[in-house]
C-alpha positions, -999 to 999 in steps of 0.1 A, spaced: 252 -383 134 266 -400 102 235 -421 100 213 -390 103 233 -372 76 231 -403 54 193 -406 59 189 -369 50 211 -374 19 190 -404 8 158 -385 14 171 -356 -6 182 -378 -34 148 -396 -35 130 -362 -36 154 -350 -63 147 -381 -84 110 -377 -79 112 -340 -88 132 -349 -119 108 -375 -130 78 -352 -125 93 -332 -155 106 -363 -173 78 -385 -183 100 -408 -204 121 -415 -172 89 -421 -152 77 -446 -179 110 -464 -181 114 -468 -144 78 -479 -137 72 -500 -168 38 -484 -170 20 -453 -185 -14 -438 -180 -35 -428 -210 -63 -403 -204 -94 -414 -223 -130 -403 -228 -162 -422 -221 -185 -405 -246 -166 -384 -271 -166 -386 -309 -129 -394 -309 -129 -419 -281 -155 -437 -260 -160 -468 -238 -176 -501 -247 -179 -509 -210 -159 -532 -188 -128 -510 -190 -126 -512 -228 -119 -479 -245 -119 -474 -282 -120 -447 -309 -98 -428 -333 -79 -408 -307 -77 -437 -282 -62 -461 -307 -38 -434 -320 -27 -428 -285 -20 -465 -280 2 -465 -311 21 -435 -298 28 -454 -266 39 -485 -285 64 -463 -304 76 -449 -270 80 -485 -257 103 -493 -286 122 -460 -281 128 -469 -245 137 -505 -252 111 -518 -229 102 -555 -234 67 -548 -219 47 -516 -212 16 -517 -191 -9 -491 -204 -34 -480 -178 -66 -462 -189 -79 -433 -169 -113 -419 -179 -113 -381 -178 -140 -355 -180 -140 -320 -195 -137 -306 -160 -109 -328 -145 -87 -336 -176 -62 -307 -171 -57 -312 -134 -51 -349 -139 -24 -342 -164 -8 -316 -142 -7 -337 -111 8 -367 -128 -22 -390 -126 -24 -390 -165 8 -390 -186 -9 -383 -219 -45 -375 -226 -59 -383 -261 -95 -374 -258 -111 -345 -276 -93 -315 -261 -90 -282 -279 -56 -266 -280 -60 -229 -270 -39 -202 -255 -56 -203 -221 -49 -241 -217 -13 -237 -230 -6 -218 -197 -13 -250 -178 -4 -279 -202 14 -287 -234 -1 -301 -266 12 -325 -292 9 -317 -329 -28 -314 -340 -44 -346 -350 -79 -335 -358 -94 -301 -366 -129 -298 -352 -158 -277 -363 -183 -268 -336 -219 -273 -349 -255 -274 -339 -275 -307 -336 -313 -306 -334 -344 -328 -338 -350 -332 -375 -386 -319 -371 -376 -289 -350 -376 -263 -379 -342 -251 -366 -318 -246 -395 -292 -222 -381 -281 -201 -352 -307 -174 -359 -335 -199 -353 -322 -205 -317 -337 -173 -304 -359 -181 -274 -348 -218 -274 -331 -240 -247 -296 -250 -257 -274 -276 -241 -236 -280 -242 -212 -299 -220 -197 -284 -188 -160 -275 -191 -158 -274 -229 -148 -246 -252 -183 -248 -268 -196 -228 -237 -175 -198 -247 -186 -202 -284 -222 -203 -273 -219 -171 -253 -199 -153 -280 -225 -160 -306 -252 -150 -281 -236 -115 -278 -227 -111 -314 -262 -120 -328 -283 -104 -300 -299 -138 -293 -318 -147 -261 -318 -183 -251 -316 -205 -221 -284 -224 -214 -283 -258 -197 -252 -279 -191 -247 -316 -194 -222 -333 -171 -207 -351 -201 -215 -355 -238 -239 -384 -233 -258 -364 -207 -260 -334 -231 -273 -356 -259 -299 -371 -236 -313 -337 -229 -318 -332 -267 -333 -367 -270 -358 -361 -242 -368 -326 -253 -353 -308 -224 -331 -289 -249 -339 -278 -284 -303 -279 -297 -270 -294 -286 -239 -272 -294 -207 -292 -296 -179 -306 -318 -192 -320 -350 -176 -354 -344 -192 -357 -310 -226 -347 -324 -223 -372 -353 -211 -400 -330 -240 -395 -305 -265 -393 -333 -251 -425 -349 -254 -444 -315 -289 -431 -307 -320 -453 -310 -333 -435 -340 -305 -416 -359 -329 -403 -385 -346 -382 -358 -316 -358 -356 -296 -336 -379 -266 -313 -378 -276 -279 -391 -264 -244 -399 -231 -227 -399 -198 -236 -384 -196 -218 -350 -158 -222 -345 -128 -241 -358 -107 -259 -331 -75 -279 -333 -77 -311 -312 -45 -326 -298 -32 -350 -272 -24 -331 -240 9 -335 -221 26 -319 -191 43 -286 -196 81 -282 -198 89 -318 -209 104 -314 -244 117 -349 -246 83 -365 -241 66 -340 -264 92 -349 -291 86 -386 -287 48 -381 -290 51 -357 -319 76 -380 -337 51 -409 -334 22 -389 -348 43 -376 -377 53 -412 -384 17 -423 -384 8 -395 -408 38 -402 -431 32 -439 -435 -5 -435 -440 -15 -455 -409 -33 -424 -394 -54 -420 -425 -64 -457 -424 -72 -453 -387 -95 -423 -395 -112 -443 -422 -118 -472 -397 -134 -450 -371 -153 -424 -392 -162 -440 -425 -167 -477 -415 -193 -493 -392 -181 -490 -356 -190 -508 -323 -212 -512 -304 -241 -507 -329 -220 -511 -361 -233 -477 -375 -212 -454 -397 -205 -419 -383 -199 -408 -419 -175 -378 -415 -150 -376 -444 -116 -362 -435 -119 -324 -437 -96 -301 -456 -85 -284 -423 -75 -318 -409 -57 -327 -441 -38 -294 -439 -28 -301 -402 -14 -335 -412 4 -320 -442 20 -293 -420 23 -308 -385 20 -280 -359 8 -272 -324 -9 -239 -332 -37 -229 -308 -74 -223 -317 -68 -186 -319 -47 -192 -350 -77 -205 -369 -105 -184 -383 -141 -194 -391 -146 -189 -429 
């Protein structure tokens, strides 16, 4: 009987520890000596070079965050595991513990805040329109009767439909499974325009066979704060992540990182994306916050 009670107690204790660690990412990292970073394969802020190598502005920033957390926890070594995520699965993978921190290209909005938490904003995105340079399309009014592509599971889908209603436009919507697939539809003529974050459009154009064949046109469709995504109700981990990002802003290293990935030639083709730091992103760095998209207005 005592052995049975002891077994029950041990099981309960283990379950309690597991439950505690589910809401305590720092404890999970410290006990396991590893952490899983959610990364993107074809985003403007992070992408793959193949063979398990992930690079980009947000990817490298996330690695620096984890290096700071390693120091905070006093770990001699921290294994960083890279988990590619898509627009569709990124939130569930953070929620279920597969991914500890996702630094891809995720918009912080009120709907998502019900499921996950966000670190302070590290990039303020503008949703734009990319087209073939010879298309004659110069803005949203020229999209009437056209075929538009955007990526499944992104906020650009809602932006597209909102503008459709507001402007009385009629157009066909097609969805790419990821950003590379969406751009391929534009490249092959299956879509007349690709609606997406400006950084993603610029990155895909820069990596295309003939970058001069494409251009970003027209008005800004929406302004969206991009941030690393974390599990909800884990204030200690959020503070550790936020503190690292604020440190990177204050010492100028985040600005240098931005210059490296947006203003200098980048792999694999060593082409410049050419996106100067926007006033909105400068403001987010000057006043670190985790305000959702709904707090921003298109001017």
